[in-house]
Structures are given as structure tokens and as C-alpha cells.
PAZAKE-987525 format. One record per atom (N, C-alpha, C, O): residue in one letter; x, y, z. Coordinates in steps of 0.1 Angstrom, whole numbers, plus 5000, padded with zeros to 4 digits. Example, Ala and Ser with C-alpha at 12.3 -4.5 7.8 and 13.67 -1.06 7.14 Angstrom:
! PAZAKE-987525
A513249435078
A512349555078
A513249675078
A514249675085
S512849785071
S513749895071
S512950005079
S513450115080
//
This chain:
! PAZAKE-987525
M727517292778
M726917212768
M727917202756
M728617292752
K727917082750
K728717062738
K728117122726
K726917102723
D728917192718
D728517262706
D728717162694
D729617082694
D727817172685
D727917092672
D728617182662
D728017272656
S729917152660
S730717232651
S730317232637
S730717312629
S729517132633
S729117112619
S727917212616
S727717232604
L727317262626
L726217352623
L726717502622
L727617542630
S726117572613
S726417712612
S725917782625
S724917752630
P726717882630
P726317942643
P725018022642
P724418052652
D724618062629
D723418132628
D722218042624
D721218082619
S722417902626
S721317812623
S720017852631
S720117892643
R718917842624
R717717882631
R717117772639
R717517652639
F716017812647
F715417722657
F715117582651
F715417482656
E714417582639
E713917462633
E715117362630
E714917242632
T716217422626
T717317342622
T718017282635
T718417172635
R718217372645
R718817332657
R718017222664
R718517132671
A716617232664
A715817132670
A716016992665
A715816902672
I716416982652
I716616852646
I718116812647
I718316692648
H719016902646
H720416862645
H721316872657
H722416822657
V720816942668
V721616952680
V721116842689
V719916822691
G722016782696
G721716672705
G721616532698
G720716452701
Q722516512689
Q722516392681
Q723816302683
Q724216222675
D724316312695
D725616242698
D725316092701
D724116052702
W726416012703
W726415872707
W725715782696
W724915692699
R726115812684
R725615722673
R726715692663
R726415632652
D727915732666
D729015722656
D729315572652
D729615542641
Q729315482662
Q729715342660
Q728715262651
Q729115172645
T727515312650
T726515232643
T726015302630
T725515242621
G726215442630
G725615512619
G724115542620
G723515582610
A723615512632
A722115532634
A721815682631
A722415772636
V720715702624
V720315842621
V719815912633
V720016032635
I719115832641
I718615892654
I719315812666
I719415692665
P719815882675
P720515812687
P719615712693
P718415742695
P720115602698
P719315502704
P719015542719
P719515632724
V718115462725
V717815472739
V718815382747
V719015272743
Y719415442757
Y720415372765
Y719715322777
Y719815392788
L719115202776
L718415142788
L719315062796
L719314942797
T720215142803
T721215072812
T721315162825
T721215282824
S721515092836
S721615162848
S723115192851
S723315292858
T724015122845
T725415122849
T726315122837
T726015052827
F727415202838
F728415202827
F729815162832
F730115182844
E730515102823
E731915062827
E732715182830
E732715272822
T733515172841
T734415282845
T735415312834
T735915222828
G735615442831
G736715482822
G736215492808
G737015512799
N734815492805
N734315512792
N734515652787
N734615742795
P734615672774
P735015812768
P734015922772
P734416032773
G732715882775
G731715982778
G731716022793
G731116112797
G732515942801
G732615972815
G731315932823
G731015982834
F730515842817
F729315792824
F729615692835
F730615612833
D728815692845
D729015582855
D727715522860
D727615392860
Y726715602863
Y725415552868
Y724315642863
Y724515762863
T723315582858
T722315672850
T721715782859
T721215882854
R721615762872
R721115862881
R721915992879
R721416102881
S723215982876
S724116092875
S724516122860
S725416202858
G723716072851
G724016102837
G723815992827
G724015872831
S723416022815
S723115922805
S723315992791
S723116112790
P723615922781
P723715982768
P722416042764
P722416152757
N721315982767
N720016042764
N719716172771
N719116272766
F720216182784
F720116312791
F720916422785
F720416532782
R722116382781
R723016482776
R722516532762
R722616652759
N722016442754
N721516482741
N720316582743
N720316692737
L719416552752
L718316642754
L718716772760
L718216882756
Q719616762769
Q720116892775
Q720816982765
Q720617102765
N721616922756
N722217002746
N721217072737
N721317192733
T720116992733
T719117052724
T718317162731
T718217272726
L717917142744
L717117242751
L717917362753
L717417472752
A719217352757
A720017472760
A720117552747
A720017672747
S720317482736
S720417562723
S719117632720
S719117752716
L718017562722
L716717622718
L716317732728
L715617832724
E716717722740
E716317822750
E717317942750
E717118042757
G718417932742
G719418042742
G720218042754
G720518152759
A720517922760
A721217922773
A722517842771
A722717772762
K723417862781
K724617792781
K724517652787
K725117562782
H723617642797
H723417512804
H722017462804
H721117542802
C721817332806
C720517282808
C720617152816
C721617072814
T719817132826
T719717002833
T718316952832
T717317022834
V718216822829
V716816762827
V716416682840
V717316632847
F715116672842
F714616612854
F713416522850
F713016512838
A712916452860
A711816352858
A710516412854
A709716342848
S710216532858
S709016602855
S709116752857
S710216792862
G708116822854
G708116962857
G708216992872
G709017082876
V707516912880
V707616932894
V708916892900
V709416952910
S709616802893
S711016772897
S711916882895
S712816912903
A711716952884
A712517072881
A712217182891
A713217252896
I711017202895
I710617302905
I711317262918
I711817352925
T711217132922
T711817082934
T713317112934
T713917142944
A714017092923
A715417112922
A715817252925
A716817272932
V715117352920
V715417492922
V715017522937
V715817592944
A713917472942
A713517512955
A714417442966
A714517492977
S715017332962
S715917262971
S717217342974
S717917312984
T717517452967
T718617532969
T718417632980
T719317702985
L717117642985
L716717742995
L717117693009
L717217573011
K717217793018
K717517753032
K716517823041
K715817923037
S716417783053
S715517853063
S715818003064
S716918043065
G714718073063
G714818223063
G714818283049
G714518403048
D715018213039
D715018263025
D713618303022
D712618243026
L713418413013
L712118453009
L712018432994
L712918462986
V710918382990
V710518372976
V709418472973
V708318462980
L709618562964
L708518652960
L707918602947
L708618602937
A706718552948
A706118482937
A704918542931
A704118612938
E704718522918
E703418562912
E702318492918
E702418372921
E701218562921
E700118502928
E699418392921
E698818302927
N699418402907
N698718302899
N699718192894
N700118192882
V700218112903
V701218012899
V700517872898
V699417852903
Y701217782892
Y700717642890
Y700417592904
Y701117612914
G699317512905
G698817462917
G699817382924
G699917382937
C700617302917
C701617212923
C702817292929
C703417252938
T703117402922
T704117492928
T703717552941
T704417552951
Y702417602941
Y701917652954
Y701917542965
Y702317572976
R701417422961
R701417312971
R702817272976
R702917252988
L703717272967
L705117232971
L705717332981
L706317292991
F705517462979
F706017562988
F705217563001
F705817563012
A703817553000
A703017553012
A703117433021
A703117443034
R703317313015
R703217193023
R704517123025
R704617033033
V705617173018
V706917103020
V707917213024
V708417193035
F708217313016
F709317393019
F709017503030
F710017543037
E707817543032
E707517643042
E707717583056
E708117653065
K707517453058
K707717393071
K709217383074
K709617353086
F710117403064
F711517413067
F712017553068
F713217583068
G711117643069
G711517783072
G711617873060
G712017993061
V711317823048
V711317903036
V710017983035
V708917933037
K710118113033
K709018203033
K708618243019
K709518263010
V707318243016
V706818273003
V705818393004
V704818383012
K706018492996
K705018602995
K704518612981
K705318612972
Y703118602979
Y702518612966
Y702018752963
Y701318812971
V702418792951
V701918932947
V701518922932
V701818822925
N700719022928
N700319032914
N701319102906
N701419222906
F702119032899
F703219092891
F702719142877
F703519202870
A701519132874
A700919192863
A700719342866
A700419422857
N700719382878
N700519512883
N701919572886
N702519532896
E702319672878
E703719722880
E703819802893
E705019822898
A702719832900
A702819892913
A703519802923
A703919852934
N703519672920
N704119572930
N705619552927
N706319482934
F706119612916
F707519592912
F708519642923
F709519572925
P708219752930
P709219802940
P709419702951
P710319712959
L708519602953
L708719502964
L710019432962
L710519382972
I710419412950
I711719342947
I712819412954
I713619352961
K712919542952
K714019622958
K713819632973
K714819622981
Q712619642978
Q712319652992
Q712619523000
Q713119533011
L712219412994
L712219283002
L713519202999
L713919123006
K714119232987
K715419162983
K715219012985
K716018952992
P714218952978
P714018802980
P715118722974
P715918772965
T715318602979
T716318512973
T715918472959
T716718472950
L714618442957
L714118412944
L712918492940
L712118522949
V712818542928
V711618592922
V711018492913
V711718452903
W709818442916
W709318322909
W708118372900
W707118412906
I708218362887
I707118402879
I706818292868
I707618212865
E705618302863
E705218222851
E704718332841
E704118432845
S704918302829
S704418392818
S704318312805
S705318282800
P703118292800
P701818322806
P701618232819
P702218122820
T700718282828
T700518202840
T699418092838
T698718092828
N699418002848
N698517892848
N697517912859
N697817912871
P696217922856
P695617902842
P695118032836
P694618032825
L695318152842
L694718272838
L695418342827
L694918442821
L696618292823
L697318342811
L697718492813
L697718572803
K698018532825
K698518662827
K699918672821
K700718572823
C700318772815
C701718792809
C702518892817
C702019002819
I703618842822
I704418922831
I705618982823
I706218912815
D706019102826
D707119162819
D708419112824
D708919152834
I708919002817
I710118932822
I711319022822
I712119022832
A711519102812
A712719192811
A712719292822
A713719312829
A711619352825
A711519452836
A711719392850
A712519442858
I711119272852
I711319202865
I712719162867
I713319182877
S713319112856
S714719062857
S715719172860
S716619162867
K715519292854
K716319402856
K716319452870
K717319472877
L715119452876
L714919492890
L715519392899
L716219422909
A715319262896
A715819162905
A717319152905
A717919132916
R717919162894
R719419162893
R720019282901
R721019262908
A719319392901
A719819502909
A719719482924
A720519532932
A718719402927
A718519372941
A719219242946
A719219212958
G719919182937
G720719062940
G719818932941
G720218842948
S718718942935
S717718822935
S717818742922
S718118802912
T717518612923
T717518532912
T716118512906
T715118492914
V716018532893
V714618532887
V714518392880
V715318342872
V713418322884
V713018192879
V711718222870
V710718272876
V711718182858
V710618192849
V710118052845
V710917982838
D708918022848
D708317892843
D707817922829
D706918002827
N708517872820
N708317892805
N707417792799
N707317782786
T706717702807
T706017592801
T704917632792
T704817572781
F704117732795
F703017762786
F703417832773
F702617822763
A704617892773
A705017952760
A705817862751
A705617852739
S706817792758
S707817702751
S708917792745
S708817912743
A710017722743
A711217792738
A711017852724
A711717942720
F710117792717
F709817842703
F709217982703
F709518052694
L708418012713
L707718132713
L708318242723
L708118362721
Q709118192733
Q709618282743
Q710918232749
Q710918112752
R711918312751
R713118262757
R713518362769
R714218462767
P713118322781
P713418402793
P714818442795
P715118552800
I715718352792
I717218382794
I717618502786
I718318592791
E717118512774
E717518622765
E716818752770
E717218862766
L715718732778
L715018852783
L715618902797
L715118992802
G716618822802
G717318862814
G717118782826
G717718802836
A716218672825
A716018582836
A717218502839
A718018472830
H717418462851
H718518372855
H718218222851
H719118152846
L717018182854
L716618042851
L715318032843
L714418112846
S715317952833
S714117922826
S713717772829
S714517682826
L712617762835
L712117622839
L711017582830
L710117662827
I711017462825
I710017402817
I709617262821
I710417182824
S708317242819
S707817102820
S707917052806
S707117092797
T708916962803
T709016912789
T707916812786
T707816772774
T707116772796
T706016692794
T705016752783
T704316692776
K705016892784
K704016962776
K704416982762
K704516892754
Y704717112758
Y705017142743
Y706317082738
Y706417052726
S707317062747
S708617012742
S708416872736
S708816842725
N707716792744
N707416652740
N706216652730
N706416602718
G705116702734
G704016732725
G703116612722
G702216622714
H703416492728
H702616372724
H701916302736
H701416192734
S702016372747
S701316312759
S701716172763
S700916092767
D703016142761
D703416002763
D704716002772
D705315892773
A705116112777
A706416102785
A706416222795
A705816332792
L706916202807
L707116312817
L708516362816
L709516292813
G708716492819
G710016552819
G710016692824
G708916762823
G711116742828
G711316882832
G712716922829
G713616842827
A712917052829
A714317102827
A714517242833
A713517312834
V715717272836
V716117402840
V717317452832
V718317382831
C717117562826
C718217622817
C718717752823
C718017822830
S720017772821
S720617892827
S721917922819
S722417842811
N722518042822
N723818082817
N724818082828
N726018112826
D724418042840
D725218062852
D725817922856
D725117832859
D727217922857
D727917802860
D727517752874
D727417632876
E727417842883
E727117802897
E725717732898
E725517632905
W724717792891
W723417732891
W723417602884
W722617512888
Q724217592874
Q724217462867
Q724817352877
Q724317242877
E725817382885
E726317292894
E725217252905
E725117132908
K724417352909
K723417322918
K722317222912
K721817132919
M722017242899
M721017162893
M721517022890
M720816922892
I722817002887
I723416872885
I723416802899
I723116682899
F723716872909
F723716812923
F722316762926
F722116652931
A721316842924
A719916812927
A719416692919
A718716602924
Q719816682906
Q719516572897
Q720016442903
Q719316342903
K721216442908
K721916322913
K721516292927
K721116182930
A721716392936
A721616372950
A720116352955
A719916272964
L719216412948
L717816402952
L717016302943
L715816272945
G717716232934
G717116132926
G716016192917
G715016122915
L716216302910
L715216372902
L715416342887
L714816412879
Q716216252884
Q716516232870
Q715416162862
Q714616092868
P715216192849
P714216122841
P714715982837
P715815942840
S713815902832
S714215782826
S714815802812
S714415902806
P715815722808
P716415742795
P715415742783
P715515812774
F714415652785
F713315642775
F712515772774
F712215822763
D712115832785
D711415952785
D712216062779
D711716142771
A713516072782
A714316172776
A714416152761
A714416252754
W714516032757
W714516002742
W713216042736
W713216102725
L712116022742
L710816062737
L710716212735
L710216262725
V711216282746
V711116432745
V712016482734
V711716572727
S713216422732
S714116452721
S713516432708
S713616522699
R712716332707
R712016302694
R710916412692
R710816462681
G710116442703
G709116542701
G709616682697
G708916752690
I710716722703
I711216852700
I711516882686
I711416992681
K711816772678
K712116792664
K710916852656
K711216902645
T709716832661
T708616892654
T707917002662
T706817042658
M708617062672
M708017162680
M707617282673
M706517342675
N708417332664
N708117452656
N706817432648
N705917522648
L706617322642
L705417292634
L704217282643
L703117342640
R704317212654
R703217202663
R702817342669
R701617372670
M703817412674
M703517542680
M702917642671
M702017722675
E703317642658
E702617722648
E701117692647
E700317782646
R700817562647
R699417512645
R698717542658
R697517582658
H699317502670
H698617532682
H698217682683
H697117712687
S699117762680
S698917912681
S697817962672
S697018042675
A697917912659
A696917952649
A695517912653
A694617982652
N695417782657
N694117732661
N693517802673
N692417842673
A694417822683
A693917892696
A693518032693
A692518072699
L694218102685
L693818242682
L692518252675
L691718332678
E692318162666
E691018152658
E689918122668
E688818182667
L690018022676
L689017982685
L688718092696
L687518122699
A689818152701
A689618262711
A688818372704
A688018432711
T689218412692
T688518522685
T687018492684
T686218572686
R686718372680
R685318332678
R684518322691
R683418362692
L685218262701
L684618252715
L684218392720
L683218412726
E685118492718
E684918622723
E683718692717
E683118772723
K683418652705
K682218712698
K680918632700
K679918672695
T681018522708
T679818442710
T679018502721
T679418532732
K677718512718
K676718562728
K676718482741
K676718352740
G676718542752
G676618482765
G678018452771
G678018422783
I679118452764
I680418422769
I680818542778
I680718662773
K681218522791
K681518632800
K682818692796
K682818822795
W683818622795
W685118672791
W686018562785
W685818442789
V687018602777
V688018512771
V689318572773
V689518692771
R690318492777
R691718542777
R692618452768
R692618332769
Y693318522760
Y694318462751
Y695418572749
Y695018682745
P696718542751
P697718642750
P697718732738
P698018852738
F697318672726
F697418752714
F696018802710
F695918852698
L695018802718
L693818882716
L694119022721
L694719042731
K693619122713
K693919262717
K693219302730
K693519392736
S692119222734
S691419252746
S692219202758
S691819232770
H693219122756
H694019072768
H694619182775
H695219272769
P694519182789
P695019302796
P696519332794
P697019442796
Q697319222791
Q698719242789
Q699119212774
Q700219152772
Y698219252765
Y698519222751
Y699819282746
Y700519212739
K700119402750
K701419462745
K702619392751
K703619372743
I702519352763
I703719272769
I703819142762
I704919092758
A702719072760
A702718942753
A703318942740
A704218862736
T702919042732
T703419052718
T704819102717
T705519092707
K705319172728
K706619212729
K707619102731
K708719092725
Q707219012740
Q708218902744
Q707918762739
Q708618672741
M706718752732
M706418622726
M706218642711
M705718742706
S706618532703
S706418542689
S705118482685
S704718482673
G704318422694
G703018372691
G702318352704
G702918352715
G701018322704
G700218322716
G700118192723
G699518182734
S700718082717
S700617942722
S699217882721
S698417942714
G699017772727
G697817692725
G696817692736
G695917612736
L696917782746
L696017782757
L695017892757
L695418012753
I693717862760
I692717962761
I692017942774
I691817832778
V691718052781
V691018032794
V689718122792
V689818232787
A688618072797
A687318152795
A686418122806
A686318012812
D685518222809
D684318202817
D683218202807
D682918302801
L682518092806
L681518072796
L680218132799
L679218122791
G680118192811
G678918252815
G677818152819
G676618182819
L678218032823
L677317932827
L677417902842
L678417942848
S676417842847
S676517802861
S677517692862
S677917632852
T677917652875
T678917552876
T678417412870
T679117342864
A677117382873
A676517262867
A676517262852
A676917162846
K676217372846
K676217382831
K677617382826
K677817332815
T678517442833
T679917442829
T680417292828
T681117252818
M680117222838
M680517082839
M679817002828
M680416912822
K678617032825
K677816962814
K678416992801
K678616902792
F678817122799
F679517162786
F680717072784
F681017022773
M681517052794
M682716972793
M682516832789
M683216772781
T681416772795
T681116632792
T680516612778
T680516502772
K680016722772
K679416712759
K680416732747
K680016712736
L681616772751
L682616782740
L683116642735
L683216552743
H683416632723
H683816512717
H685316512714
H686016412715
L685816622709
L687216632705
L688116692716
L689416682715
F687616752726
F688316802737
F688116702749
F687116702755
T689216622752
T689116532763
T689316602776
T690116692778
Q688416572786
Q688516632799
Q689716572806
Q689616452810
A690716642808
A692016592814
A692816702818
A692816822813
E693716682828
E694716772832
E695916772821
E695816692812
S696916852823
S698016862814
S697616942802
S696517002801
L698516952793
L698417042781
L699517022772
L700516942775
G699417082760
G700617082751
G700716962742
G701716962734
G699816872742
G699816752733
G699216792720
G698516892718
I699316702710
I698716722697
I697216722698
I696516772689
E696716652708
E695216642709
E694716752718
E695416812727
S693416792716
S692816902724
S692316842737
S691816732738
L692516922748
L692016892761
L691217002767
L691317122763
I690316972777
I689617072784
I689817052799
I689816932803
C690017152807
C690317142821
C689417232829
C689217352824
H689017192841
H688317282850
H689217302862
H689317232871
P690017412861
P691017442871
P690617432885
P691317382894
A689417482889
A689017482903
A688917342909
A689117322921
T688617242901
T688517102906
T689617012901
T689616892904
M690517062893
M691516982887
M692917032890
M693417002901
T693517112881
T694917162883
T695117242895
T696217242901
H694117322900
H694317412911
H693417372923
H693117452932
A693017242924
A692117202935
A692917202948
A692317212959
S694217192948
S695017192960
S695117332966
S695617342978
I694717442959
I694817572964
I693517602972
I692417572966
P693517652984
P692317692991
P691417772983
P691817862976
K690117742984
K689017812976
K689117962977
K689018032966
E689318012989
E689418162990
E690618222983
E690518332977
V691718152984
V692918192977
V692718182962
V693018282954
R692218072957
R692018052943
R691018152937
R691318212927
E689918182944
E688918272939
E689418422939
E689018502931
S690318452949
S690818582950
S691718622938
S691818742935
V692218522931
V693118562919
V692318542906
V692818562896
G691018502908
G690118492896
G689818352891
G689218332880
I690318242898
I690018112894
I688718062900
I688718002911
T687618102894
T686218072899
T685817942893
T686417882885
D684617892898
D684117762894
D683617772879
D683317662873
G683417882874
G682917892860
G684017902849
G683817912837
V685317902854
V686417912845
V686817772839
V687017682846
V687117772826
V687617652819
V688817682812
V689017802807
R689717582810
R690917612802
R691017512791
R690917382793
F691117562779
F691317482767
F692717472763
F693517572762
S693217342761
S694517322755
S694217282741
S693817172738
V694417372732
V694017352718
V695017272710
V696217312710
G694617162705
G695517072697
G695717122683
G695517232679
I696217022675
I696517062661
I695517002651
I695816982639
E694316962656
E693216922647
E692817032638
E693217142640
H691917002629
H691417112620
H690517202629
H689717162636
V690817332627
V690117432636
V688617432634
V687917462644
E688117402622
E686617402620
E686017292628
E684917302633
D686717172628
D686117062636
D686117102651
D685117062658
L687117162656
L687217202670
L686117302673
L685417292683
W685917402664
W684817502666
W683417442666
W682617472674
N683217352657
N681917282656
N681617202669
N680517202674
D682717142675
D682617072687
D682217162699
D681317132707
I682917282700
I682517372710
I681117422709
I680417442719
Q680717452697
Q679417512695
Q678317412699
Q677317442706
Q678417282695
Q677417182699
Q677417162714
Q676317142719
A678617162720
A678617142735
A678017262742
A677317242752
L678217382737
L677617502743
L676017492742
L675317522751
K675617452730
K674117442728
K673617332737
K672517362743
A674217222739
A673717112747
A673717162762
A672817122769
A674717232766
A674817282780
A673717382784
A673317382795
K673417462774
K672417572777
K671017522776
K670017592778
//
């Protein structure tokens, strides 16, 4: 990644988010770099560009920004979070083993089960929130150790530093899906992971108007693999989407502070509400991995998961009665969303597998936006009343 020599080396996150990744504007004096909506570049140009599938000024700007914010040497951007997952998984060969956290994103599970396993890639799922399973890393010596923290959707927090130390000793590569935390709240590379994978569609962009993904690392060999996947598999983003994500990142710190503050307040109130079965939020003291969450994250992020103590029918009714929480998949935008994982984000996971890890029909996931917290709370209260 190209360093910006005009920035002080101790510049903080907020400053780097705005000032890193601002190249390709010298000739016009544009304050913000333009979108390069071109498929082809003239041979011999100073930037070394040739064809947008293998590189664009907008890709490079975003890659520089994300690498800086994730505390990494390298970053490669992709068309979506799933494209980033595909890029990493494409490096596997028949007979390789992936040791994965059992509560992974539904599309990650589907990709391994329905695409890569038929090519001989083996996947074993374990509960990495239970330290009793840590010795499996040394015992099995997997090619990849694949974790999310917090996980989707149950918000389990995994000890990234401990897992990374064990995996490195076993010769395994640690992949951390950092989507739910974001680089503002957690930096897996600094905690010892080899790869930090993010869906930039979510908190990086923050406005629900662009798709993107990225893989960050300090490893030159892994960077070469990611560049190859971007180009050879056609996993590149559009220049416009990359430009939108670059725009969104400039306000990520402000948004993440508000997401986290709103979510903590709502989670605290929900937990005290009569009839609620349970609430999970990383920075609630009742969270099973509260100590781990507060050790490796600087804030709890904007996701809450809860069992409202309602029947399936009443849970669905609750969701339809909300006015400020739109029923939709995804997360991380400025607007609040509500999701029913069993029928939405994790519908591709077999029911028995889904329920075995705790994703029952009564579980809902709130993506808390940056609206006024009192308005959000009033909306939840009226919907609960209507559902009951």
C-alpha cells in the first residue's frame, strides 16, 4: 500500500479515514477523487493500469484507506462480502480442512457446503466460544481457522488473540470476519490474525447503497493470492461502488459511535423489559463473553439479538408493527433494520443445524441505526404491545 507522506505517522483513525486514499486528483485539484468509469486504460500510464478487472484508481484508493484503518500492510477489494469469502476459499485445494466457528454467516456456510465441499474441501464446525475446543487446532492442524467475532447472528465473541496464537503454532491461517465490529472497533490483524475479512457493504459504507468486500493482511504471499482472485475470478467491485464506500468510510467513526451508543441503550432497556426471554449485546455485562468483547473491542457495535419470548406468529407480527425498523436483511446502514434470521439470513442452513447453535424461530436481530434513541425505543415498545 502507498503511504501518504504528508500525514503524521501517529495520525488517528478519524484523520486517516478522511486523508488516506486520496490519490489521482493532482491534475484537477479535485478535493475528492473522481469516479473512473472506464473499462480500459492506455498502455504505459503512470499508474500502471490496464483493465479495470485488474485494477482501478478507485480500487487503489479504497484499498489504501482500508489497509490503514485495519492496521494492515495490504488490502484487496472485492465486489461483495461473499466475493471476499470466495477469494479466500478459492485458495483451498482438495483435502484441505477448514476449522470454522459453528455460528457463521449463512452464506459462508452455504458456500462451503454447496460449492467447495464438492471439490474435496473439508469443513468442521466447532464452538470457539468454548475454550475446551481450542486444542482441536493443534490436533487437526487445519489449513484455515475461520471465525467471526461478533458472530452472525448470535453475537458470540471469540478470543481472536488466543485463537491466532494457537493457529500460528499449528501452521494454520486465521481468517476473521470483522464485518460486525468494523475496523473502528476491532482490528484482527493487530490481535494476531492473518486475514481480516469485511463486507464493506455494511459499516464501512454505512448508507445501504453499495456492495463491497475486502481482505486485509500483512502477508505478501496472501496479498498476491487475493490480487489473483480479484482478477482471475472476476471478483472486482465496480469503480462507482468503490467510490461510494470510500465516501462512507470518511464518517465511519461518527456513525459507529452513534450505532454503539444507541444499541447499548436499547439492549439495556430490552433486557429489563418484562417477558423478554434473553438479549445479547457484546457490551452488556450479561453477555457470556463480555470480558473478551471489552478486551478486543472499543465499542459494542450496532447489532442486538434477542428472543422476545413470543410465539413465532407473534414475533413476525412484532416485526410488521415496527415503523422505524425496516424488515430487511443486511445491516450497518444509518437506518435501523430488523431481521428474522431463521427465515432470512440463515434460511439456507438446515433447521436442525440452525437450531442446534441457538438460531430458533423466536430470535430477531436488530441493526440499530443512528436515529434518536428515544424514537427507536418508542417504536419497539408500541410494536411489542401490538404483538402481545
